[in-house]
DRENDO-1510 file (C-alpha; in Angstrom, 1 decimal, always signed):
<recs>
REC; n; res; u; v; w
REC; 1; MET; +70.4; +53.4; +140.4 .
REC; 2; ASP; +73.1; +54.8; +142.7 .
REC; 3; HIS; +74.2; +58.4; +142.0 .
REC; 4; ASP; +77.9; +59.2; +142.3 .
REC; 5; HIS; +78.1; +62.6; +144.0 .
REC; 6; TYR; +81.8; +63.0; +143.2 .
REC; 7; ALA; +81.4; +62.4; +139.4 .
REC; 8; PRO; +82.1; +65.5; +137.2 .
REC; 9; PRO; +79.0; +67.0; +135.5 .
REC; 10; GLN; +78.1; +65.5; +132.2 .
REC; 11; ALA; +76.4; +67.1; +129.2 .
REC; 12; PHE; +74.1; +65.3; +126.9 .
REC; 13; LEU; +75.2; +65.3; +123.3 .
REC; 14; GLU; +71.9; +66.6; +122.0 .
REC; 15; ASP; +72.4; +69.7; +124.2 .
REC; 16; VAL; +75.6; +70.7; +122.5 .
REC; 17; PRO; +74.9; +73.7; +120.3 .
REC; 18; SER; +75.7; +73.6; +116.6 .
REC; 19; PRO; +78.8; +75.5; +115.7 .
REC; 20; SER; +76.8; +77.4; +113.0 .
REC; 21; THR; +73.2; +78.3; +113.5 .
REC; 22; GLY; +72.8; +80.2; +110.2 .
REC; 23; PRO; +73.3; +79.3; +106.6 .
REC; 24; LEU; +76.6; +78.1; +105.2 .
REC; 25; VAL; +78.4; +79.9; +102.4 .
REC; 26; PRO; +77.7; +77.7; +99.3 .
REC; 27; PHE; +81.4; +77.3; +98.8 .
REC; 28; GLU; +81.6; +75.6; +102.2 .
REC; 29; ASP; +78.3; +73.6; +101.9 .
REC; 30; LYS; +79.3; +70.4; +100.1 .
REC; 31; ALA; +76.2; +68.6; +101.3 .
REC; 32; VAL; +73.9; +70.9; +99.4 .
REC; 33; TYR; +76.2; +71.8; +96.6 .
REC; 34; PRO; +78.4; +68.7; +95.9 .
REC; 35; ASP; +79.8; +70.2; +92.6 .
REC; 36; LEU; +82.6; +72.7; +92.9 .
REC; 37; GLY; +81.4; +74.8; +90.0 .
REC; 38; THR; +77.9; +75.0; +91.5 .
REC; 39; ARG; +79.4; +76.1; +94.9 .
REC; 40; ILE; +81.4; +78.8; +93.2 .
REC; 41; LEU; +78.5; +80.1; +91.1 .
REC; 42; GLU; +76.1; +80.1; +94.1 .
REC; 43; THR; +78.7; +82.0; +96.2 .
REC; 44; PHE; +78.9; +84.6; +93.4 .
REC; 45; ARG; +75.1; +84.9; +93.3 .
REC; 46; TRP; +74.8; +85.3; +97.1 .
REC; 47; ILE; +77.5; +88.0; +97.2 .
REC; 48; LEU; +76.0; +89.9; +94.3 .
REC; 49; ARG; +72.3; +89.4; +94.7 .
REC; 50; ASP; +71.6; +87.9; +98.2 .
REC; 51; ARG; +73.8; +90.0; +100.4 .
REC; 52; GLU; +71.8; +89.7; +103.6 .
REC; 53; ARG; +72.1; +85.9; +103.4 .
REC; 54; ALA; +75.8; +86.1; +102.5 .
REC; 55; GLY; +76.5; +88.4; +105.4 .
REC; 56; GLU; +74.7; +86.0; +107.8 .
REC; 57; ALA; +76.8; +83.1; +106.5 .
REC; 58; PHE; +80.0; +85.1; +106.8 .
REC; 59; ARG; +79.5; +85.7; +110.5 .
REC; 60; GLY; +78.1; +82.2; +111.2 .
REC; 61; THR; +81.5; +80.5; +111.6 .
REC; 62; ASP; +85.1; +81.5; +112.4 .
REC; 63; GLY; +86.9; +79.3; +109.9 .
REC; 64; LEU; +89.3; +81.0; +107.4 .
REC; 65; GLY; +90.5; +78.0; +105.5 .
REC; 66; SER; +87.6; +78.0; +103.0 .
REC; 67; PRO; +87.7; +81.8; +102.3 .
REC; 68; LEU; +91.4; +81.7; +101.8 .
REC; 69; TRP; +91.1; +78.8; +99.4 .
REC; 70; PHE; +88.3; +80.6; +97.6 .
REC; 71; MET; +90.4; +83.8; +97.3 .
REC; 72; CYS; +93.4; +81.8; +95.8 .
REC; 73; LEU; +91.2; +79.7; +93.5 .
REC; 74; LEU; +89.2; +82.7; +92.1 .
REC; 75; GLY; +91.9; +85.3; +92.2 .
REC; 76; TYR; +94.8; +83.5; +90.7 .
REC; 77; LEU; +94.0; +83.9; +87.0 .
REC; 78; PRO; +92.8; +87.5; +87.3 .
REC; 79; ALA; +96.1; +88.3; +88.9 .
REC; 80; VAL; +98.4; +86.1; +86.8 .
REC; 81; ILE; +97.2; +86.9; +83.3 .
REC; 82; PRO; +97.5; +90.7; +83.5 .
REC; 83; GLY; +100.9; +90.2; +85.2 .
REC; 84; LEU; +102.1; +88.0; +82.4 .
REC; 85; LEU; +100.8; +90.4; +79.8 .
REC; 86; ALA; +102.7; +93.2; +81.5 .
REC; 87; VAL; +105.9; +91.1; +81.3 .
REC; 88; PHE; +105.6; +90.1; +77.6 .
REC; 89; LEU; +103.7; +93.2; +76.4 .
REC; 90; PRO; +105.0; +96.0; +78.7 .
REC; 91; ARG; +102.8; +99.0; +78.7 .
REC; 92; THR; +103.7; +102.6; +79.4 .
REC; 93; PRO; +101.9; +104.0; +82.5 .
REC; 94; PHE; +99.6; +106.9; +81.6 .
REC; 95; TRP; +101.4; +109.2; +83.9 .
REC; 96; MET; +104.7; +108.5; +82.1 .
REC; 97; ALA; +103.1; +109.1; +78.8 .
REC; 98; TRP; +101.6; +112.4; +80.2 .
REC; 99; LEU; +105.1; +113.5; +81.3 .
REC; 100; ASN; +106.7; +112.4; +78.0 .
REC; 101; LEU; +109.0; +109.9; +79.8 .
REC; 102; SER; +110.4; +107.0; +77.9 .
REC; 103; PRO; +109.4; +103.6; +79.3 .
REC; 104; GLY; +112.0; +101.2; +80.6 .
REC; 105; ARG; +113.3; +98.4; +78.5 .
REC; 106; PRO; +111.3; +95.1; +78.6 .
REC; 107; ALA; +112.9; +92.2; +80.5 .
REC; 108; GLN; +114.9; +89.8; +78.5 .
REC; 109; GLY; +116.8; +86.5; +79.0 .
REC; 110; PHE; +117.3; +85.6; +82.6 .
REC; 111; LEU; +115.4; +88.6; +83.9 .
REC; 112; LEU; +112.4; +87.6; +81.8 .
REC; 113; VAL; +112.4; +84.1; +83.3 .
REC; 114; VAL; +112.7; +85.5; +86.8 .
REC; 115; ALA; +109.8; +87.9; +86.1 .
REC; 116; VAL; +107.5; +85.1; +84.7 .
REC; 117; VAL; +108.3; +82.8; +87.7 .
REC; 118; SER; +107.7; +85.6; +90.1 .
REC; 119; VAL; +104.3; +86.3; +88.7 .
REC; 120; LEU; +103.3; +82.6; +88.7 .
REC; 121; VAL; +104.6; +81.8; +92.1 .
REC; 122; PHE; +104.1; +84.9; +94.2 .
REC; 123; ALA; +100.6; +85.8; +92.8 .
REC; 124; PRO; +98.8; +83.5; +95.3 .
REC; 125; VAL; +101.1; +84.7; +98.2 .
REC; 126; GLY; +100.3; +88.3; +97.3 .
REC; 127; LEU; +96.6; +87.4; +97.2 .
REC; 128; LEU; +96.7; +85.8; +100.7 .
REC; 129; ILE; +98.6; +88.7; +102.2 .
REC; 130; GLY; +96.5; +91.3; +100.6 .
REC; 131; GLY; +93.3; +89.6; +101.6 .
REC; 132; LEU; +94.3; +89.2; +105.2 .
REC; 133; VAL; +95.7; +92.8; +105.5 .
REC; 134; GLY; +92.7; +94.2; +103.8 .
REC; 135; GLY; +90.4; +92.3; +106.2 .
REC; 136; LEU; +92.3; +93.6; +109.1 .
REC; 137; LEU; +92.1; +97.2; +107.9 .
REC; 138; ASN; +88.4; +96.8; +107.1 .
REC; 139; HIS; +87.8; +95.6; +110.6 .
REC; 140; ALA; +89.8; +98.5; +112.1 .
REC; 141; GLY; +88.0; +101.0; +110.0 .
REC; 142; LEU; +84.6; +99.5; +110.9 .
REC; 143; TRP; +85.6; +99.7; +114.6 .
REC; 144; MET; +86.3; +103.4; +114.1 .
REC; 145; ALA; +82.9; +103.9; +112.5 .
REC; 146; ARG; +81.3; +102.1; +115.5 .
REC; 147; GLY; +80.2; +99.2; +113.4 .
REC; 148; THR; +81.3; +96.3; +115.6 .
REC; 149; ARG; +78.9; +96.9; +118.4 .
REC; 150; HIS; +77.1; +93.6; +117.8 .
REC; 151; GLY; +80.2; +91.7; +118.9 .
REC; 152; HIS; +81.1; +89.9; +115.6 .
REC; 153; GLY; +84.8; +89.6; +115.6 .
REC; 154; LEU; +87.7; +90.0; +113.3 .
REC; 155; SER; +87.1; +86.6; +111.7 .
REC; 156; SER; +83.8; +87.8; +110.3 .
REC; 157; SER; +85.4; +90.8; +108.7 .
REC; 158; LEU; +88.2; +88.6; +107.2 .
REC; 159; ARG; +85.7; +86.1; +105.8 .
REC; 160; SER; +83.6; +88.9; +104.3 .
REC; 161; THR; +86.7; +90.6; +102.8 .
REC; 162; LEU; +88.2; +87.4; +101.3 .
REC; 163; TYR; +85.0; +86.1; +99.7 .
REC; 164; THR; +84.0; +89.5; +98.3 .
REC; 165; ALA; +87.5; +90.1; +97.0 .
REC; 166; GLY; +87.4; +86.8; +95.1 .
REC; 167; VAL; +84.2; +87.8; +93.3 .
REC; 168; LEU; +85.4; +91.4; +92.6 .
REC; 169; ALA; +88.6; +90.1; +91.0 .
REC; 170; TRP; +86.5; +88.7; +88.1 .
REC; 171; ILE; +84.4; +91.8; +87.8 .
REC; 172; LEU; +87.5; +93.9; +87.4 .
REC; 173; PHE; +89.3; +91.4; +85.2 .
REC; 174; PRO; +88.2; +92.8; +81.8 .
REC; 175; PHE; +89.5; +96.3; +82.8 .
REC; 176; ASN; +92.8; +94.9; +83.9 .
REC; 177; LEU; +93.1; +93.1; +80.6 .
REC; 178; GLY; +92.3; +96.3; +78.7 .
REC; 179; LYS; +95.3; +98.0; +80.2 .
REC; 180; SER; +97.5; +95.9; +77.9 .
REC; 181; LEU; +95.9; +97.3; +74.7 .
REC; 182; PRO; +98.3; +99.3; +72.6 .
REC; 183; GLY; +98.1; +103.0; +72.1 .
REC; 184; PHE; +95.5; +105.4; +73.4 .
REC; 185; ALA; +93.0; +102.6; +74.1 .
REC; 186; GLY; +95.3; +101.1; +76.6 .
REC; 187; LEU; +95.8; +104.4; +78.4 .
REC; 188; VAL; +92.1; +104.9; +78.6 .
REC; 189; PHE; +91.7; +101.4; +80.2 .
REC; 190; GLN; +94.5; +102.2; +82.6 .
REC; 191; ALA; +92.6; +105.3; +83.8 .
REC; 192; LEU; +89.3; +103.4; +84.0 .
REC; 193; ALA; +90.8; +100.5; +85.8 .
REC; 194; GLY; +92.6; +102.8; +88.2 .
REC; 195; LEU; +89.3; +104.6; +89.0 .
REC; 196; LEU; +87.3; +101.4; +89.4 .
REC; 197; LEU; +90.0; +99.8; +91.5 .
REC; 198; PHE; +89.9; +102.8; +93.7 .
REC; 199; LEU; +86.1; +103.1; +94.0 .
REC; 200; LEU; +84.3; +99.9; +93.4 .
REC; 201; PRO; +86.1; +97.3; +95.6 .
REC; 202; THR; +86.3; +99.6; +98.6 .
REC; 203; THR; +82.6; +100.6; +98.4 .
REC; 204; TYR; +81.3; +97.1; +97.8 .
REC; 205; GLN; +83.5; +95.7; +100.6 .
REC; 206; GLY; +81.9; +98.2; +102.9 .
REC; 207; ILE; +78.4; +97.1; +101.8 .
REC; 208; MET; +79.2; +93.5; +102.6 .
REC; 209; LEU; +80.8; +94.5; +105.9 .
REC; 210; ALA; +77.6; +96.2; +106.9 .
REC; 211; ARG; +75.6; +93.1; +106.0 .
REC; 212; THR; +78.1; +90.8; +107.9 .
REC; 213; HIS; +78.1; +92.9; +111.1 .
REC; 214; ARG; +74.4; +93.9; +110.9 .
REC; 215; VAL; +74.9; +97.6; +110.9 .
REC; 216; GLU; +73.8; +100.5; +108.7 .
REC; 217; THR; +75.2; +100.5; +105.2 .
REC; 218; TRP; +76.9; +103.9; +105.7 .
REC; 219; ARG; +78.9; +102.5; +108.6 .
REC; 220; GLY; +80.2; +99.6; +106.6 .
REC; 221; VAL; +81.1; +101.8; +103.7 .
REC; 222; ALA; +82.7; +104.4; +106.0 .
REC; 223; GLY; +84.6; +101.6; +107.7 .
REC; 224; ALA; +86.0; +100.3; +104.4 .
REC; 225; TRP; +87.0; +103.8; +103.3 .
REC; 226; ILE; +88.6; +105.1; +106.6 .
REC; 227; PRO; +92.0; +103.3; +106.2 .
REC; 228; GLY; +92.3; +104.4; +102.6 .
REC; 229; LEU; +91.4; +108.0; +103.5 .
REC; 230; ILE; +94.0; +108.0; +106.3 .
REC; 231; PHE; +96.6; +106.7; +103.8 .
REC; 232; LEU; +95.7; +109.4; +101.3 .
REC; 233; PHE; +95.9; +112.1; +104.1 .
REC; 234; CYS; +99.4; +110.9; +105.0 .
REC; 235; LEU; +100.4; +110.7; +101.3 .
REC; 236; GLY; +99.1; +114.2; +100.7 .
REC; 237; SER; +101.0; +115.5; +103.8 .
REC; 238; CYS; +104.2; +114.0; +102.5 .
REC; 239; LEU; +103.7; +115.5; +99.0 .
REC; 240; GLY; +102.9; +118.8; +100.6 .
REC; 241; LEU; +106.1; +118.7; +102.6 .
REC; 242; ALA; +108.0; +117.8; +99.4 .
REC; 243; PHE; +106.6; +120.8; +97.6 .
REC; 244; TRP; +107.3; +123.0; +100.6 .
REC; 245; PHE; +111.0; +122.1; +100.6 .
REC; 246; ALA; +111.6; +121.3; +96.9 .
REC; 247; GLY; +108.7; +122.9; +95.0 .
REC; 248; ASP; +110.8; +124.9; +92.6 .
REC; 249; SER; +112.9; +121.9; +91.6 .
REC; 250; ILE; +109.7; +119.8; +91.1 .
REC; 251; MET; +108.0; +122.4; +89.0 .
REC; 252; GLN; +111.1; +122.9; +86.9 .
REC; 253; ALA; +111.3; +119.1; +86.2 .
REC; 254; ILE; +107.6; +119.2; +85.1 .
REC; 255; ARG; +108.2; +122.2; +82.8 .
REC; 256; GLN; +111.0; +120.3; +81.2 .
REC; 257; ALA; +108.9; +117.3; +80.6 .
REC; 258; ARG; +105.8; +119.2; +79.5 .
REC; 259; PRO; +106.9; +122.5; +78.0 .
REC; 260; GLY; +104.4; +125.3; +78.2 .
REC; 261; MET; +102.2; +123.6; +80.8 .
REC; 262; PHE; +103.1; +126.1; +83.6 .
</recs>
C-alpha cells in the first residue's frame, strides 16, 4: 500500500484518552444509577461517608452543568420554605429582641405578593450565584493556603463546593425551620442556626476541598476559612473605626435600648 507522505498525522480512536479516568459522581452516572432518587441518595452517601471517592470524582471532569443542577434541585426547598415562613410568620431577630427594638410591620397586600414572588423566583438565582461565588472564594483561599499545588483547577473547587452545599442545605434545614418558632424557642434556634451556618458549612467545605485537591485536611479547612476571616477582619476594622469616631453616640444608643447595661 502506498503511503502519502503529505497526509496529516492520524490518531487511532482507541488511543484517544477517556475524558474521565476516575469514578463519576453518582448524580452524573446515569448508566449505573438510572433512577434520579438513587443518584441523589448515593451522592449524599459519597459526600458524607466516602469523601475520598467523592473528591476523586469532583476533580475527574470539568463540567459544571450537573453540579449547578444538583445545587438548584437540592437547595430550592431548603431556601424557599424558610423564606416563605419569614414572609407569612415574620420573626424578630434575636439582636433586635436583645436591644428591645420593635420589629417592622409584616408585608401586606401588594408588598406581600412581591415578597412571595421574590422568594419563589429569586431563590434559585441566589443559590447559583452564591454557589459560584463561594467556589471562587474557596479556590482563592485554598491557593493562599498552598493547596492547589497538584494542578487541579478552579472547576474542581466549584464542583466540590456546589455538590457539598446541596447536601449541607438539607442538614441545616431543620435549624432554619426552627427559627420561625414563636417566642424564646425561635430565638434559641436563631442563635443555633447562626452558629451552625458560621461553623459547619465552611469547615466541611474545607474538608471536601482537601479531598478534591489531594492535600492535607488542614490546608483545605484553612483555605475555606481564609476568605471569611479576611471579611471578618475588614468588618472588625470598620466597626473599630465607627467606635473611634462615634463611640459615645453608639454607647448612648445602647444605654437607651438596654438601661443599666453599661
